[in-house]
C-alpha positions as CSV (number, residue, x, y, z in Angstrom):
1,X,178.8,73.2,30.8
2,X,179.0,77.0,31.3
3,X,180.7,79.4,29.3
4,X,181.2,82.3,31.8
5,X,182.3,85.0,28.9
6,X,179.1,84.7,28.0
7,X,176.3,87.0,29.7
8,X,173.4,85.1,31.3
9,X,170.2,86.6,29.7
10,X,166.7,85.9,30.4
11,X,165.6,88.2,27.9
12,X,167.3,86.2,25.1
13,X,164.9,84.5,22.5
14,X,165.7,80.9,22.5
15,X,163.6,80.2,19.3
16,X,165.8,83.0,17.7
17,X,169.0,81.1,18.9
18,X,167.9,78.1,16.7
19,X,167.7,76.2,20.0
20,X,171.4,76.6,20.3
21,X,172.5,77.8,23.6
22,X,176.2,78.6,24.3
23,X,175.9,76.4,27.7
24,X,173.8,74.2,29.7
25,X,173.3,76.7,32.2
26,X,172.6,79.6,29.5
27,X,169.5,76.8,28.4
28,X,168.0,77.4,31.9
29,X,168.0,81.4,31.1
30,X,167.0,80.9,27.4
31,X,164.1,78.6,27.7
32,X,163.7,76.8,31.1
33,X,163.3,79.5,33.2
34,X,160.3,80.9,30.9
35,X,158.3,77.5,30.6
36,X,155.8,78.5,33.7
37,X,154.4,81.3,31.4
38,X,153.4,78.8,28.4
39,X,151.6,76.6,31.1
40,X,147.9,76.6,29.8
41,X,146.1,75.1,33.4
42,X,146.4,76.5,36.8
43,X,147.9,73.0,38.0
44,X,150.5,73.3,35.4
45,X,151.6,76.8,35.9
46,X,151.9,75.9,40.2
47,X,153.7,72.7,38.9
48,X,156.1,75.1,36.7
49,X,156.6,77.5,39.2
50,X,157.7,75.2,41.8
51,X,159.8,73.3,39.5
52,X,161.4,76.9,38.4
53,X,162.1,77.9,42.1
54,X,164.1,74.4,42.0
55,X,165.8,75.3,38.9
56,X,167.2,78.7,40.1
57,X,168.4,77.3,43.5
58,X,170.4,74.9,41.6
59,X,171.7,76.9,39.1
60,X,172.7,80.0,41.6
61,X,174.2,77.0,44.1
62,X,176.2,76.1,40.5
63,X,177.1,79.8,39.8
64,X,178.3,80.0,43.5
65,X,180.5,77.0,43.2
66,X,182.2,77.9,39.9
67,X,183.0,81.5,41.1
68,X,184.4,79.8,44.3
69,X,182.0,81.4,46.5
70,X,180.8,78.4,47.6
């Protein structure tokens, strides 16, 4: 699910990784958080931005729990 020894880097290129993220949480950074930038219509971009905000909240809460903050 998460490998804390691998840095979370949103600038990693998912295609260079051949679709293999080190963990599920890394997949959010490598691909899912970037989807809004690839939407072609205004409506799709708006929905993607809202969903990205939701995903970021989830990941932040997960990381807080993982690190014993919450």
